[in-house]
C-alpha positions as CSV (number, residue, x, y, z in Angstrom):
1,X,117.6,62.3,142.1
2,X,114.4,62.5,140.2
3,X,114.8,63.6,136.4
4,X,113.5,66.9,135.5
5,X,110.6,67.4,133.6
6,X,109.9,68.3,130.3
7,X,108.8,72.3,130.9
8,X,105.2,72.6,131.3
9,X,103.3,75.3,129.6
10,X,99.6,75.9,132.2
11,X,96.8,76.1,130.2
12,X,93.6,75.7,132.4
13,X,90.3,74.1,131.7
14,X,87.4,75.6,129.0
15,X,84.9,78.1,130.7
16,X,82.6,79.5,128.9
17,X,82.3,83.3,130.1
18,X,79.6,85.4,131.6
19,X,77.0,87.4,129.6
20,X,78.9,90.3,131.7
21,X,81.9,89.4,130.1
22,X,81.2,88.8,126.4
23,X,82.9,92.7,125.2
24,X,86.2,90.9,126.6
25,X,86.3,87.1,125.9
26,X,87.3,86.1,122.2
27,X,85.2,84.1,120.4
28,X,86.6,80.5,119.7
29,X,87.4,77.1,121.1
30,X,88.4,76.5,124.5
31,X,91.9,77.5,126.2
32,X,92.8,73.6,125.9
33,X,92.6,72.9,122.4
34,X,94.0,76.7,120.1
35,X,93.0,76.7,117.2
36,X,93.4,79.8,114.3
37,X,91.5,82.6,115.0
38,X,88.8,83.5,111.8
39,X,89.8,87.4,110.3
40,X,87.4,89.2,108.9
41,X,85.1,88.3,106.4
42,X,86.7,89.6,102.5
43,X,86.3,93.1,102.3
44,X,85.2,93.5,105.4
45,X,87.4,96.1,107.8
46,X,90.2,94.5,108.9
47,X,90.9,92.9,106.1
48,X,93.9,93.1,103.4
49,X,94.8,96.3,102.0
50,X,96.0,96.0,98.4
51,X,98.8,98.5,97.2
52,X,96.2,101.4,96.4
53,X,95.1,101.4,100.0
54,X,91.7,100.2,99.4
55,X,90.0,96.9,101.3
56,X,91.1,93.8,99.5
57,X,88.6,91.2,99.0
58,X,91.4,88.7,100.2
59,X,91.0,87.9,104.1
60,X,93.9,87.8,106.0
61,X,95.9,83.7,106.0
62,X,96.1,82.0,109.2
63,X,99.8,82.6,110.6
64,X,102.2,79.3,110.7
65,X,104.1,80.4,113.8
66,X,103.3,80.6,117.4
67,X,104.0,84.6,119.1
68,X,105.7,84.7,122.4
69,X,103.9,87.3,124.5
70,X,106.1,89.2,127.7
71,X,104.6,90.1,130.7
72,X,107.2,92.8,131.5
73,X,107.7,96.1,133.2
74,X,108.2,94.4,135.9
75,X,111.0,95.7,135.8
76,X,111.7,97.1,132.0
77,X,115.5,96.1,131.8
78,X,114.3,92.8,132.9
79,X,111.7,92.3,129.9
80,X,114.3,93.9,127.8
81,X,117.3,91.2,128.4
82,X,114.6,88.6,128.2
83,X,113.7,90.1,124.6
84,X,117.2,90.3,123.7
85,X,117.7,86.9,124.4
86,X,114.9,85.6,122.4
87,X,117.0,86.8,120.0
88,X,120.7,85.9,120.7
89,X,119.7,82.3,121.6
90,X,118.0,81.7,117.9
91,X,121.8,81.3,116.7
92,X,120.3,79.7,113.9
93,X,118.1,82.4,112.2
94,X,120.1,84.4,109.4
95,X,117.2,87.2,108.9
96,X,115.1,88.9,110.3
97,X,112.2,86.4,109.3
98,X,114.1,83.6,111.3
99,X,113.2,85.0,114.3
100,X,110.4,84.6,116.9
101,X,107.3,86.3,116.5
102,X,107.2,87.9,120.3
103,X,104.8,90.6,121.7
104,X,106.5,92.7,124.7
105,X,103.8,94.4,127.0
106,X,106.2,96.8,129.5
107,X,103.0,97.0,132.2
108,X,104.8,99.5,134.2
109,X,101.2,100.2,136.0
110,X,101.6,96.9,138.1
111,X,102.5,97.8,141.5
112,X,106.1,96.4,143.5
113,X,105.1,92.6,143.9
114,X,107.4,92.4,147.1
115,X,105.3,94.9,149.0
116,X,102.2,93.6,148.2
117,X,103.0,90.2,149.2
118,X,104.6,92.1,152.6
119,X,101.4,93.6,153.0
120,X,98.9,90.2,152.1
121,X,97.6,92.2,149.2
122,X,96.6,91.2,145.7
123,X,97.1,94.8,144.2
124,X,99.4,93.4,141.0
125,X,96.7,90.9,140.1
126,X,94.4,93.3,138.3
127,X,96.8,95.2,136.0
128,X,98.5,92.1,135.6
129,X,95.4,90.6,134.1
130,X,95.0,93.9,132.2
131,X,98.2,93.0,130.8
132,X,97.1,89.3,129.5
133,X,94.0,90.7,128.2
134,X,96.2,92.9,126.1
135,X,98.5,90.4,124.9
136,X,95.5,88.0,124.1
137,X,94.0,90.8,121.7
138,X,96.9,91.3,120.1
139,X,97.6,87.1,119.3
140,X,99.6,86.0,122.0
141,X,99.9,82.3,122.6
142,X,102.0,81.5,124.9
143,X,102.9,84.1,127.8
144,X,106.1,84.3,130.3
145,X,106.5,86.2,132.9
146,X,109.7,88.1,133.7
147,X,109.5,88.6,136.9
148,X,110.3,86.0,139.6
149,X,108.4,87.4,142.6
150,X,105.4,88.2,140.4
151,X,104.8,83.9,140.1
152,X,103.1,84.3,143.3
153,X,100.3,85.3,142.1
154,X,100.6,82.6,138.9
155,X,97.5,80.6,140.1
156,X,95.5,84.3,139.9
157,X,96.5,84.8,136.4
158,X,95.5,80.9,135.7
159,X,91.9,81.5,136.8
160,X,92.2,85.1,134.8
161,X,93.1,82.9,131.7
162,X,89.8,80.6,132.5
163,X,87.6,83.4,134.0
164,X,88.0,85.3,130.2
165,X,88.2,82.4,127.9
166,X,91.7,83.8,127.0
167,X,93.6,81.7,124.3
168,X,96.9,81.8,126.4
169,X,99.5,79.1,127.6
170,X,101.2,80.6,130.7
171,X,105.0,79.3,131.4
172,X,105.7,79.3,134.7
173,X,109.6,80.2,135.6
174,X,110.3,77.4,137.9
175,X,109.8,74.7,135.3
176,X,112.1,76.2,133.0
177,X,114.1,76.7,135.8
178,X,114.9,73.7,137.0
179,X,115.5,71.8,133.9
180,X,118.4,74.7,132.7
181,X,119.4,73.3,136.5
182,X,120.0,69.8,136.3
183,X,121.1,70.4,132.5
184,X,124.2,72.8,133.9
185,X,124.6,70.6,137.3
186,X,123.1,67.2,136.5
187,X,123.5,66.1,140.6
188,X,122.6,69.4,142.5
189,X,121.1,68.8,145.5
190,X,122.5,71.7,147.7
191,X,121.2,74.8,145.8
192,X,121.7,78.3,146.7
193,X,118.7,81.2,146.1
194,X,119.2,84.7,145.5
195,X,115.8,86.4,145.0
196,X,113.5,88.9,146.5
197,X,112.0,88.7,150.1
198,X,109.1,88.2,148.9
199,X,110.4,84.8,146.6
200,X,112.2,83.6,149.3
201,X,109.6,84.2,152.1
202,X,107.0,82.7,150.4
203,X,109.0,79.7,149.0
204,X,107.8,80.1,145.3
205,X,110.9,78.0,143.9
206,X,110.8,75.5,146.6
207,X,106.8,74.9,146.8
208,X,106.9,74.4,142.9
209,X,109.9,72.3,142.4
210,X,108.4,69.9,145.2
211,X,105.5,69.8,142.9
212,X,108.0,68.9,140.0
213,X,109.3,66.1,142.2
214,X,112.2,67.9,143.4
215,X,111.5,67.6,147.3
216,X,115.0,66.3,148.0
217,X,116.8,69.7,147.0
218,X,118.4,71.0,149.7
219,X,117.5,74.8,149.8
220,X,120.2,77.5,150.7
221,X,119.3,81.1,151.4
222,X,121.0,84.3,152.6
223,X,120.2,85.0,156.5
224,X,119.1,88.4,157.7
225,X,122.1,90.3,157.2
226,X,122.8,89.1,153.3
227,X,119.0,89.4,152.4
228,X,118.7,92.9,153.2
229,X,121.9,93.4,150.8
230,X,119.9,91.5,148.1
231,X,117.6,93.6,148.3
232,X,119.3,96.6,148.5
233,X,121.3,95.0,145.4
234,X,117.9,94.9,143.3
235,X,116.2,98.2,144.6
236,X,118.9,100.8,145.4
237,X,121.2,99.4,142.6
238,X,120.1,97.8,139.5
239,X,115.9,99.1,139.4
240,X,117.9,102.9,140.2
241,X,120.1,102.7,137.6
242,X,123.4,101.8,139.7
243,X,124.8,98.5,138.7
244,X,128.2,99.0,140.6
245,X,126.1,98.9,143.9
246,X,123.7,96.3,142.5
247,X,127.1,94.0,141.7
248,X,128.6,94.8,144.8
249,X,126.0,93.7,147.3
250,X,124.8,90.7,144.9
251,X,128.4,89.5,145.4
252,X,128.3,90.0,148.7
253,X,125.6,87.5,149.0
254,X,126.4,85.0,146.3
255,X,129.2,84.9,148.0
256,X,127.8,84.2,151.8
257,X,126.0,81.0,150.0
258,X,129.4,80.0,148.5
259,X,130.3,79.9,152.1
260,X,127.7,77.4,153.2
261,X,128.7,74.7,150.4
262,X,126.1,75.3,147.8
263,X,126.2,73.0,144.3
264,X,124.5,75.9,142.2
265,X,123.3,79.0,142.8
266,X,119.6,80.3,141.3
267,X,119.5,83.9,140.3
268,X,116.0,84.1,140.6
269,X,114.9,87.8,140.2
270,X,115.4,89.3,137.0
271,X,117.7,92.0,137.8
272,X,119.8,89.9,139.2
273,X,121.7,88.7,136.1
274,X,122.0,91.6,135.0
275,X,125.0,91.8,137.1
276,X,126.0,88.3,138.3
277,X,127.3,85.7,136.2
278,X,128.8,82.4,136.2
279,X,132.4,83.1,137.0
280,X,131.6,85.8,139.8
281,X,131.9,82.8,142.4
282,X,134.2,80.1,142.6
283,X,135.1,76.8,145.0
284,X,137.8,76.4,147.2
285,X,139.4,74.5,144.3
286,X,138.8,77.4,141.5
287,X,135.5,75.9,139.6
288,X,132.9,78.0,138.9
289,X,129.6,77.6,140.6
290,X,126.9,77.6,138.4
291,X,124.8,80.6,138.3
292,X,121.0,79.9,136.7
293,X,119.8,82.9,134.9
294,X,116.2,82.1,135.4
295,X,115.0,84.5,132.9
296,X,117.4,82.9,130.0
297,X,115.9,79.6,131.4
298,X,113.1,81.2,130.7
299,X,113.4,82.5,126.9
300,X,115.0,79.0,126.4
301,X,111.3,77.4,127.0
302,X,109.3,80.0,125.6
303,X,111.3,79.1,122.1
304,X,111.1,75.6,122.9
305,X,107.7,76.0,123.2
306,X,107.1,78.4,120.3
307,X,108.8,76.2,118.0
308,X,106.9,72.8,119.0
309,X,103.3,74.5,119.2
310,X,100.6,73.5,116.8
311,X,97.9,75.5,114.9
312,X,98.7,78.9,116.5
313,X,96.2,81.6,116.1
314,X,95.5,83.6,113.1
315,X,96.6,86.9,113.2
316,X,94.0,89.5,114.5
317,X,92.4,92.0,112.2
318,X,90.7,95.3,113.8
319,X,87.5,96.4,113.1
320,X,86.5,100.2,112.7
321,X,84.7,101.8,115.9
322,X,82.0,104.1,114.5
323,X,80.4,106.6,116.8
324,X,77.9,108.6,116.1
325,X,78.3,112.1,114.6
326,X,75.0,113.9,115.7
327,X,76.2,117.0,117.7
328,X,73.2,118.5,120.1
329,X,73.1,120.2,123.4
330,X,72.8,116.8,124.9
331,X,75.9,115.5,123.2
332,X,77.9,118.5,123.7
333,X,77.5,118.0,127.7
334,X,78.3,114.4,127.2
335,X,81.6,115.4,125.9
336,X,82.2,118.1,128.3
337,X,81.1,115.3,131.0
338,X,83.7,113.0,129.4
339,X,86.4,115.4,128.9
340,X,86.0,116.3,133.0
341,X,87.0,112.3,133.9
342,X,90.5,111.3,134.6
343,X,93.2,111.0,131.9
344,X,94.5,107.8,131.1
345,X,97.8,107.5,130.0
346,X,99.6,106.2,126.5
347,X,100.9,103.2,126.1
348,X,103.6,103.6,123.1
349,X,103.4,100.6,120.4
350,X,106.3,99.7,118.4
351,X,105.9,97.6,115.2
352,X,108.9,96.0,115.4
353,X,110.9,92.6,113.9
354,X,112.8,94.9,111.2
355,X,114.9,93.4,112.8
356,X,114.6,92.1,115.6
357,X,117.7,93.5,117.3
358,X,116.7,97.1,116.4
359,X,113.5,96.8,118.0
360,X,114.6,95.1,121.3
361,X,117.3,98.0,121.3
362,X,114.3,101.1,120.8
363,X,112.9,98.9,124.2
364,X,116.4,99.4,125.7
365,X,116.4,103.2,125.0
366,X,113.2,103.7,126.6
367,X,114.5,102.6,129.8
368,X,117.8,104.6,129.3
369,X,116.6,107.5,128.1
370,X,114.0,107.9,130.7
371,X,116.5,109.9,133.3
372,X,114.0,110.9,135.5
373,X,112.3,107.3,136.1
374,X,113.5,105.6,139.9
375,X,111.4,102.9,139.8
376,X,109.2,100.3,137.4
377,X,106.2,102.4,138.0
378,X,107.7,105.9,136.6
379,X,109.0,103.9,133.0
380,X,107.0,104.5,130.2
381,X,104.4,101.4,129.0
382,X,105.4,100.1,125.8
383,X,103.9,97.3,123.6
384,X,106.4,96.2,121.4
385,X,105.6,93.5,118.5
386,X,108.2,91.9,116.7
387,X,106.4,91.0,113.1
388,X,109.1,89.0,112.1
389,X,106.6,88.0,109.2
390,X,106.7,91.3,107.7
391,X,109.4,91.1,104.4
392,X,112.3,93.0,103.7
393,X,111.3,96.6,102.7
394,X,114.6,97.5,101.1
395,X,114.0,93.8,98.7
396,X,110.2,95.3,98.5
397,X,110.8,99.1,97.3
398,X,112.9,97.7,94.7
399,X,110.4,95.4,93.4
400,X,108.2,98.2,93.7
401,X,106.5,95.8,95.5
402,X,103.9,97.2,98.6
403,X,103.7,93.9,99.7
404,X,105.2,94.5,103.2
405,X,102.3,96.8,104.2
406,X,100.2,94.0,104.9
407,X,101.9,92.7,107.6
408,X,103.0,95.7,108.9
409,X,99.4,96.7,108.5
410,X,98.2,93.9,110.5
411,X,100.7,94.7,113.4
412,X,99.2,97.9,113.1
413,X,96.0,96.4,114.5
414,X,97.2,94.1,116.6
415,X,98.8,96.9,118.4
416,X,95.6,99.2,118.5
417,X,93.4,96.3,119.6
418,X,95.9,95.0,122.4
419,X,95.5,99.3,123.5
420,X,98.4,101.1,122.2
421,X,97.9,104.7,121.8
422,X,100.8,106.2,119.5
423,X,102.8,103.6,117.8
424,X,106.1,103.6,116.3
425,X,107.9,101.6,113.7
426,X,111.8,101.2,114.9
427,X,113.1,100.5,111.1
428,X,114.0,103.4,108.6
429,X,113.3,102.1,105.4
430,X,109.4,101.3,106.0
431,X,108.6,104.3,106.7
432,X,108.3,104.6,102.5
433,X,104.7,103.2,103.2
434,X,104.3,105.7,106.1
435,X,101.5,106.9,103.9
436,X,100.0,103.4,103.4
437,X,99.6,103.3,107.6
438,X,98.1,106.0,107.9
439,X,95.4,105.7,105.4
440,X,94.8,102.3,107.1
441,X,94.2,104.1,110.1
442,X,91.8,106.4,108.4
443,X,89.5,103.7,106.5
444,X,89.4,101.7,109.9
445,X,89.3,104.7,112.3
446,X,91.9,103.6,114.7
447,X,92.7,105.3,117.5
448,X,96.1,105.3,117.2
449,X,98.6,108.2,116.6
450,X,101.7,107.0,114.2
451,X,105.3,109.2,115.1
452,X,107.7,109.5,111.8
453,X,111.2,108.5,113.0
454,X,112.5,111.6,110.6
455,X,110.5,114.3,112.9
456,X,112.1,112.6,116.0
457,X,115.7,112.6,114.2
458,X,115.5,116.1,113.2
459,X,114.2,117.4,116.8
460,X,117.4,115.2,118.1
461,X,119.7,116.6,115.5
462,X,118.6,120.3,116.3
463,X,119.5,119.7,119.8
464,X,123.0,117.6,119.0
465,X,124.2,119.8,116.5
466,X,122.2,123.1,116.4
467,X,122.5,124.8,113.1
468,X,123.6,122.0,110.8
469,X,123.5,122.2,107.4
470,X,125.2,119.9,105.6
471,X,124.0,116.5,106.7
472,X,125.4,113.2,106.1
473,X,123.1,110.1,105.7
474,X,123.8,106.1,106.3
475,X,121.1,104.3,105.4
476,X,120.1,101.5,103.3
477,X,119.6,101.6,99.0
478,X,115.8,101.8,99.5
479,X,116.1,104.6,102.4
480,X,118.3,106.4,100.1
481,X,116.7,105.7,96.4
482,X,113.1,107.0,98.0
483,X,114.4,110.1,99.7
484,X,112.9,109.3,102.7
485,X,114.7,111.6,104.8
486,X,114.9,114.6,102.1
487,X,111.3,114.4,101.3
488,X,110.3,114.0,104.8
489,X,112.4,117.4,106.2
490,X,111.3,119.2,103.2
491,X,107.8,118.9,104.1
492,X,108.7,120.1,107.3
493,X,110.5,123.3,106.2
494,X,113.8,121.9,106.4
495,X,116.9,123.2,103.9
496,X,119.4,120.8,104.7
497,X,122.2,119.7,102.1
498,X,122.3,115.9,102.0
499,X,125.2,114.1,102.1
500,X,125.2,110.0,100.7
501,X,127.8,108.1,99.8
502,X,129.8,106.4,97.1
503,X,128.2,103.7,95.6
504,X,131.1,101.2,96.9
505,X,130.9,102.5,100.0
506,X,127.1,102.4,100.0
507,X,127.4,98.8,99.5
508,X,129.9,98.0,102.0
509,X,126.6,99.9,104.4
510,X,124.2,97.2,102.7
511,X,126.8,94.3,103.9
512,X,127.6,95.9,107.1
513,X,123.9,95.9,108.0
514,X,122.7,92.2,106.1
515,X,125.6,90.6,106.0
516,X,126.8,91.9,109.9
517,X,124.5,92.8,111.9
518,X,121.4,91.5,111.0
519,X,123.2,87.7,110.2
520,X,124.5,88.1,113.7
521,X,128.3,89.3,113.1
522,X,128.3,92.6,114.9
523,X,132.4,92.6,114.1
524,X,131.9,92.4,110.6
525,X,128.9,95.2,110.9
526,X,131.1,97.2,112.8
527,X,134.2,97.2,110.3
528,X,131.8,97.9,107.6
529,X,130.1,101.0,108.9
530,X,132.7,102.5,110.6
531,X,134.8,102.7,107.2
532,X,131.4,104.4,105.7
533,X,131.2,106.8,108.6
534,X,135.0,107.6,108.1
535,X,133.9,108.3,104.1
536,X,131.2,110.7,105.4
537,X,133.8,112.4,107.3
538,X,136.0,113.2,104.2
539,X,133.2,114.2,103.1
540,X,132.8,117.3,105.3
541,X,129.7,117.2,107.0
542,X,128.3,118.7,110.2
543,X,127.1,115.8,111.7
544,X,125.5,112.2,110.3
545,X,122.5,110.1,110.8
546,X,122.8,106.7,111.7
547,X,119.4,105.8,109.5
548,X,118.8,102.4,109.4
549,X,118.0,101.2,113.2
550,X,120.8,98.2,112.7
551,X,123.8,100.8,112.2
552,X,124.0,102.0,115.8
553,X,124.3,98.6,117.3
554,X,127.6,98.3,115.2
555,X,128.4,102.3,115.8
556,X,127.5,101.6,119.4
557,X,131.3,102.4,120.7
558,X,132.8,104.1,117.3
559,X,133.6,107.7,117.3
560,X,134.3,109.8,114.3
561,X,136.3,113.4,114.8
562,X,136.8,116.4,112.2
563,X,140.1,118.0,111.6
564,X,140.4,119.7,114.8
565,X,139.7,116.3,117.1
566,X,135.7,117.4,117.6
567,X,133.6,115.0,117.2
568,X,131.3,114.5,114.9
569,X,127.5,113.9,116.2
570,X,126.7,110.3,114.8
571,X,122.2,111.2,115.6
572,X,120.8,107.7,116.6
573,X,118.0,107.3,114.5
574,X,116.4,105.0,116.9
575,X,117.4,107.1,119.9
576,X,115.5,109.7,118.9
577,X,112.1,107.9,118.1
578,X,112.8,107.1,122.4
579,X,113.6,110.4,123.6
580,X,110.1,111.3,121.3
581,X,107.9,108.4,122.7
582,X,109.1,109.2,126.6
583,X,108.3,113.1,126.0
584,X,104.8,111.9,124.2
585,X,103.7,109.7,127.2
586,X,104.0,112.2,129.4
587,X,101.0,114.2,127.8
588,X,98.1,112.2,129.5
589,X,94.8,111.2,127.1
590,X,92.0,113.3,128.7
591,X,89.1,110.7,127.6
592,X,89.5,107.3,126.3
593,X,88.3,106.1,123.2
594,X,86.6,102.8,125.2
595,X,84.5,104.8,127.3
596,X,83.6,107.5,124.4
597,X,82.3,103.8,122.2
598,X,80.4,102.6,125.0
599,X,79.1,106.4,125.7
600,X,78.1,106.5,122.2
601,X,76.2,103.0,122.4
602,X,73.7,105.3,124.4
603,X,73.6,108.5,122.9
604,X,70.6,107.7,120.1
605,X,68.5,106.1,122.9
606,X,69.3,108.7,125.2
607,X,68.6,111.7,123.3
608,X,65.4,109.9,121.5
609,X,64.2,109.4,125.6
610,X,64.8,113.6,126.2
611,X,62.6,114.7,123.2
612,X,59.9,112.4,123.9
613,X,59.9,114.1,127.6
614,X,60.5,117.7,126.0
615,X,63.3,118.1,127.5
616,X,65.3,121.2,125.8
617,X,68.6,120.0,126.7
618,X,69.9,122.6,129.2
619,X,69.9,120.7,132.2
620,X,73.0,119.3,133.1
621,X,74.7,115.7,132.9
622,X,75.8,114.1,135.9
623,X,77.1,110.7,135.8
624,X,74.5,107.9,137.0
C-alpha cells in the first residue's frame, strides 16, 4: 500500500490577465507566491476610521492569519455543516479570536451538478467562477468546495483562477478524504463509495485517487437499484428537508455495500453525513465499518492549511465608487432605461465571528426558516465572514473604546466588495457600533443596506406575543449598559417595560456566555442561562428576548412556562434576523450598482457629444 500523501492545495502557475480582464483581476504577485495585498494609502478611502468616524491617517495592517473561503450553496445545509466543523474541530480555541477566519459564499445560483453532468453541460462553471471571484474580492486565501460532485469541474475552476489572476488555493476533497481514510483504516483495500450518480459515473474519486498513488484500491459502488435509493435519499430526503426518508434510503444503500465486504465507506456527497455516521453499519462480528465523512476531512485539511500558510494577504479595503450626479434629460433617459432592465437578486452579508458559533447558527437558520425552498437554488444567497479578528465588544464598551470598529469596518468592506447587498451583524452587543458602520457606508459610498437586529427582533416579538408590554432582556453587560434595545425600540416608537436581571443573575448570564458557550462548554452555558430565564419568569415577563447570539444555542431545548403552564415566548434575536433577511431577499434590486458605475463613466462623454450634434435630449435611448 502506498503511503497516503499530504494534503495538496492546488495552485496554478501565474498568467497575466488580458487587458479586458484588468478590472476583475487584482493586482499583485502571481498566485504561486502569495503576498499581502497593499491597503489604501493613508487618508485615502477605505482607510481606518477613527472613533469620530473620519478616515484615519493610518493604513490597515496586514493580517497574520489565512482566510478559508467556502464555495457553498451546493447544498446550503452541507456548507453550514462545514462551517460548524471549522468551529468544532478547533478544539484548542477558547475565545472568538482563536477561531479560524472563514468567508462562506452560499452560491445558491449554481445549477444542479449531477443534472449538468448527465446532460454533458458545464452550466455550473460560470456561477462557481463568479463565487471564486467574490471570495477573492472578500480576501479568501484558500477555498474549499463543499460539494463532491462539483469537483468534476475542479480543473475548470483552476483554469479560471489562472485566467483571472485570483490569489486562491483550491483544495480538493478527494485529497483530504484519502488522507482521512488511511488515518481511520490504515490498510483499507476494498472501499465503498456512496455518492451521487454524477460523482460515481464520472469516477471522480477513482481517478483522483489513482493520481495520488492509490491505484490498488478496489472500489465498490451500489448497483442500479441501490444507486437510485442513494439519489432518492439525497434529493427527496436531505435536500428536501426530510431527514427521516434520507436516512432510510441511504442506510439501505450502506447495508448493500456492507454485504459486499467493504473495509470502509466514503460518504462522498456532502448531504449524506447529515444522516449517516460511523456506527450505523457493522460487520458480522459487530465491529463498526468506518464511514469517512468527506466534508469533515475537507474541514480538517482547510484548518491545517490555514494554520501553515505563510504570509496571507492583507485585509482588503473598499474604495468608494462615485457616479456623476448631473441631472439632464439624457441622464434621466439612461435612468429609465436601466430601471427597465432585469432585476438582480440580493445577497445577504453577515459580519460574523462574534462568536463563530452564532454566525454558523444564523447560516443554519437561513436554511431552516426558508420554508418555501425545495431545492438548493431556491435558498437565499449568503456571504458570511467569520471575522474572528474583531476584539471583544463588551470589553471595548466598558473601556469606552471603538477598537472593534476597525475590524468590523474591514469586514463590512470585504462583504461589500464581494457583492453583498444587505448586511447583518450576528452579535447583539456589536450594534452599539451600528452608527459607526452607517458612517462608513455613507462616507465611502458603499452600496449596501445595514439591517439592525432590534428592528428584526421587534417584528418577530409582535408575531410571537402580540401586545407584549413587559419584556425580559437576557444580554451581555455591554448590551444592557448601553440600552441598545431600549434606545432603538424607543426610536421606532415602541413603549415597553424592560425587565433586566438582578446583578447576581446577570453574572450568571455572562458566565453562561463566556465560560459556557464561547468556551465550548454548552452544558455549563445551558445550566446558567436556564437559571437566568427562570429568574425572568419570576419577574412576570410576557416574553423574553435572547439578546446575545450565544444564548439561543444554550437554550435551544429549554422551555419556560408561566403560572398557568403556558410557554413564555423566548424570542431568538438570531432567528429574527434570519427571517427578516429571507423576506428582504425576496425583494430584488431593479438596477445593479455595477451597471450604473459602468454607464456613469460614459455619461459625460456621451452628453458632450449630444450637445456637439445639437441633440435636444428628446430622442429615445436604445441599447447598443
